[in-house]
VOPA-712347 format. One line per field, with one value per residue (C-alpha): residue number from 0; chain; x, y, z. Coordinates in nm, 3 decimals, padded with zeros to 5 digits. Example, Ala and Ser with C-alpha at 12.3 -4.5 7.8 and 13.67 -1.06 7.14 Angstrom:
// residues 2
n	[0:1]
chain	[A:A]
px	[01.230:01.367]
py	[-00.450:-00.106]
pz	[00.780:00.714]
//
This chain:
// residues 234
n	[0:1:2:3:4:5:6:7:8:9:10:11:12:13:14:15:16:17:18:19:20:21:22:23:24:25:26:27:28:29:30:31:32:33:34:35:36:37:38:39:40:41:42:43:44:45:46:47:48:49:50:51:52:53:54:55:56:57:58:59:60:61:62:63:64:65:66:67:68:69:70:71:72:73:74:75:76:77:78:79:80:81:82:83:84:85:86:87:88:89:90:91:92:93:94:95:96:97:98:99:100:101:102:103:104:105:106:107:108:109:110:111:112:113:114:115:116:117:118:119:120:121:122:123:124:125:126:127:128:129:130:131:132:133:134:135:136:137:138:139:140:141:142:143:144:145:146:147:148:149:150:151:152:153:154:155:156:157:158:159:160:161:162:163:164:165:166:167:168:169:170:171:172:173:174:175:176:177:178:179:180:181:182:183:184:185:186:187:188:189:190:191:192:193:194:195:196:197:198:199:200:201:202:203:204:205:206:207:208:209:210:211:212:213:214:215:216:217:218:219:220:221:222:223:224:225:226:227:228:229:230:231:232:233]
chain	[A:A:A:A:A:A:A:A:A:A:A:A:A:A:A:A:A:A:A:A:A:A:A:A:A:A:A:A:A:A:A:A:A:A:A:A:A:A:A:A:A:A:A:A:A:A:A:A:A:A:A:A:A:A:A:A:A:A:A:A:A:A:A:A:A:A:A:A:A:A:A:A:A:A:A:A:A:A:A:A:A:A:A:A:A:A:A:A:A:A:A:A:A:A:A:A:A:A:A:A:A:A:A:A:A:A:A:A:A:A:A:A:A:A:A:A:A:A:A:A:A:A:A:A:A:A:A:A:A:A:A:A:A:A:A:A:A:A:A:A:A:A:A:A:A:A:A:A:A:A:A:A:A:A:A:A:A:A:A:A:A:A:A:A:A:A:A:A:A:A:A:A:A:A:A:A:A:A:A:A:A:A:A:A:A:A:A:A:A:A:A:A:A:A:A:A:A:A:A:A:A:A:A:A:A:A:A:A:A:A:A:A:A:A:A:A:A:A:A:A:A:A:A:A:A:A:A:A:A:A:A:A:A:A]
px	[02.617:02.365:01.994:01.759:01.481:01.224:00.981:00.969:00.679:00.954:01.196:01.401:01.311:01.295:01.605:01.569:01.651:02.043:02.251:02.231:01.901:01.904:02.208:02.035:01.699:01.986:02.171:01.932:01.736:02.096:02.072:01.731:01.751:01.705:02.065:02.193:01.915:01.925:02.319:02.269:01.869:02.065:02.183:01.798:01.583:01.893:01.909:01.587:01.282:01.397:01.424:01.075:00.952:01.105:00.937:00.622:00.659:00.692:00.317:00.109:00.270:00.228:-00.056:-00.304:-00.496:-00.575:-00.609:-00.752:-00.943:-00.603:-00.332:00.015:00.156:00.527:00.533:00.207:00.155:00.494:00.464:00.639:00.956:00.865:00.699:00.345:00.540:00.292:00.063:00.312:00.566:00.809:00.991:01.195:01.164:01.167:01.049:01.294:01.088:00.980:00.625:00.367:-00.062:-00.250:-00.612:-00.951:-01.054:-01.360:-01.471:-01.273:-01.234:-01.283:-00.967:-01.031:-00.924:-00.625:-00.269:00.040:00.433:00.661:01.008:01.195:01.443:01.419:01.019:00.900:00.548:00.288:-00.075:-00.424:-00.776:-00.872:-00.650:-00.873:-01.221:-01.457:-01.768:-01.994:-01.805:-01.768:-02.115:-02.123:-01.916:-02.127:-02.458:-02.252:-02.145:-02.467:-02.660:-02.429:-02.292:-02.181:-01.977:-01.787:-01.697:-01.602:-01.333:-01.182:-01.275:-01.114:-00.837:-00.549:-00.644:-00.588:-00.304:-00.182:-00.284:-00.383:-00.713:-00.806:-00.512:-00.666:-00.732:-01.078:-01.377:-01.353:-01.747:-02.020:-02.075:-02.388:-02.665:-02.564:-02.639:-02.265:-02.418:-02.476:-02.363:-02.111:-02.018:-01.631:-01.641:-01.879:-01.668:-01.351:-01.276:-00.961:-01.012:-00.640:-00.424:-00.060:00.260:00.612:00.904:01.188:01.432:01.704:01.427:01.392:01.740:01.604:01.440:01.122:01.030:00.859:00.628:00.629:00.452:00.226:00.116:00.048:-00.171:-00.407:-00.505:-00.558:-00.801:-01.082:-01.155:-01.107:-01.274:-01.614:-01.492:-01.555:-01.900:-01.991:-02.019:-01.687]
py	[01.548:01.826:01.764:01.824:02.061:01.839:02.064:02.170:02.019:02.038:01.648:01.600:01.288:00.930:00.771:00.439:00.369:00.433:00.097:00.277:00.252:-00.144:-00.112:00.141:-00.058:-00.365:-00.166:-00.017:-00.382:-00.482:-00.099:-00.166:00.177:00.533:00.608:00.464:00.663:00.997:01.027:00.873:01.033:01.249:00.928:00.805:01.132:01.123:00.793:00.585:00.907:01.155:00.846:00.768:01.083:01.157:00.861:00.970:01.317:01.130:00.975:01.255:01.387:01.045:00.945:01.278:01.203:00.867:00.787:01.169:01.041:00.984:01.278:01.099:01.386:01.317:01.495:01.358:00.966:00.850:00.603:00.748:00.517:00.540:00.222:00.210:00.031:00.068:-00.231:-00.449:-00.743:-00.619:-00.258:-00.194:00.179:00.167:00.037:-00.148:00.000:00.268:00.267:00.517:00.462:00.674:00.661:00.707:01.073:01.125:00.973:01.078:00.861:00.479:00.279:00.394:00.220:00.256:00.212:00.116:00.054:-00.059:-00.149:-00.373:-00.610:-00.982:-00.768:-00.528:-00.504:-00.276:-00.303:-00.163:-00.239:-00.230:-00.463:-00.348:-00.338:-00.276:-00.439:-00.202:-00.199:-00.634:-00.548:-00.269:-00.520:-00.815:-00.701:-00.558:-00.865:-01.004:-00.748:-00.702:-01.005:-00.912:-00.599:-00.717:-01.104:-00.847:-00.714:-01.023:-01.232:-01.036:-01.188:-00.908:-00.911:-01.249:-01.250:-01.003:-01.019:-01.409:-01.277:-01.113:-01.175:-01.200:-01.347:-01.572:-01.708:-02.098:-02.079:-01.837:-01.559:-01.526:-01.454:-01.647:-02.003:-02.178:-02.234:-01.932:-01.934:-01.590:-01.755:-01.780:-01.442:-01.363:-01.600:-01.307:-01.038:-00.879:-00.711:-00.645:-00.755:-00.648:-00.772:-00.863:-00.662:-00.831:-00.635:-00.498:-00.351:-00.047:00.052:00.158:00.439:00.182:00.162:00.402:00.316:-00.083:00.050:00.323:00.062:-00.175:00.134:00.156:-00.167:-00.180:00.120:-00.127:-00.306:00.027:00.164:-00.107:-00.115:00.334:00.205:-00.060:00.211:00.177]
pz	[00.121:00.186:00.337:00.105:00.230:00.327:00.384:-00.002:-00.241:-00.532:-00.640:-00.857:-01.073:-00.919:-01.084:-00.828:-00.449:-00.378:-00.267:00.066:00.159:00.188:00.427:00.625:00.716:00.746:00.983:01.214:01.166:01.443:01.634:01.631:01.918:01.966:02.007:01.695:01.494:01.658:01.565:01.182:01.104:00.846:00.660:00.709:00.566:00.235:00.208:00.305:00.283:00.058:-00.263:-00.157:-00.229:-00.560:-00.620:-00.445:-00.692:-00.987:-00.898:-00.834:-01.192:-01.366:-01.232:-01.208:-01.548:-01.447:-01.071:-00.961:-00.677:-00.454:-00.354:-00.435:-00.103:-00.063:00.286:00.447:00.248:00.313:00.684:00.987:01.092:01.415:01.585:01.835:02.119:02.342:02.292:02.094:02.283:02.047:02.244:01.860:01.833:01.478:01.232:00.935:00.653:00.412:00.276:00.184:00.163:-00.062:00.014:-00.179:-00.082:00.096:00.390:00.779:01.065:00.850:00.661:00.323:00.029:-00.127:-00.251:-00.107:-00.182:00.086:00.084:00.383:00.386:00.097:00.048:-00.215:-00.233:-00.458:-00.429:-00.281:-00.218:00.142:00.400:00.776:00.651:01.022:01.047:00.897:00.545:00.563:00.550:00.276:00.023:00.155:00.024:-00.267:-00.328:-00.335:-00.524:-00.775:-00.869:-01.204:-01.122:-00.902:-01.126:-01.388:-01.201:-00.999:-01.342:-01.557:-01.723:-01.698:-01.303:-01.253:-01.493:-01.277:-00.955:-00.880:-00.721:-00.411:-00.106:00.247:00.514:00.457:00.717:00.772:00.748:00.522:00.747:00.948:00.738:00.386:00.343:00.250:-00.053:-00.232:-00.625:-00.421:-00.097:-00.226:-00.249:00.073:00.265:00.280:00.565:00.330:00.020:-00.126:-00.403:-00.504:-00.620:-00.487:-00.776:-00.704:-00.500:-00.719:-00.938:-00.678:-00.773:-01.124:-01.266:-01.385:-01.018:-01.075:-01.384:-01.265:-00.909:-01.136:-01.352:-01.047:-00.930:-01.212:-01.216:-00.893:-00.908:-01.075:-00.707:-00.526:-00.743:-00.691:-00.310:-00.274:-00.504:-00.288:00.018:00.227]
//
């Protein structure tokens, strides 16, 4: 098959990930070495990376009006296939997934709230929020929860939000955070260490053009949380 011009910002409409996407990731999992991958890099570009770029390009058009504070860039939003193995016991050089993250525009040098879509064998995930807030961000979030509890509860307690996501996901402290009494009325929220939400669509759903609509809908429903996090000072 002809290689697509990957440096171009022009992408055709997203038609779904082809069956070959998961097949390639399955074979990569069994043959996770540089020699195998280099011989099949064009296949990765064509069957895995390019469909994701088409999805992102579609999201950019579809969500430009509703989520203007986030850039959907087919060239820069996708995670690299290469793993950083310097400090890992797992020395497999390649990720066996295709994923993209779209952060809220703003501060540089820190993780920003954003949106995420990822596809790997056995798991498709769509969601967003703040996955690994640093110490200063956690302090700012807790301060905002305490000072403006109604604003936070209006988001996480919204019936539509709860129906879609269930609630905030992520690690939680076993005890009250330092400086807060264990009987604080917002203690269950103050114990949260991560602030993200998401859904896990069926693996088969990625092969349909409608997957773009699913991702877009989840992204729009995630943005109240992201906007609250930005307002909190992260």
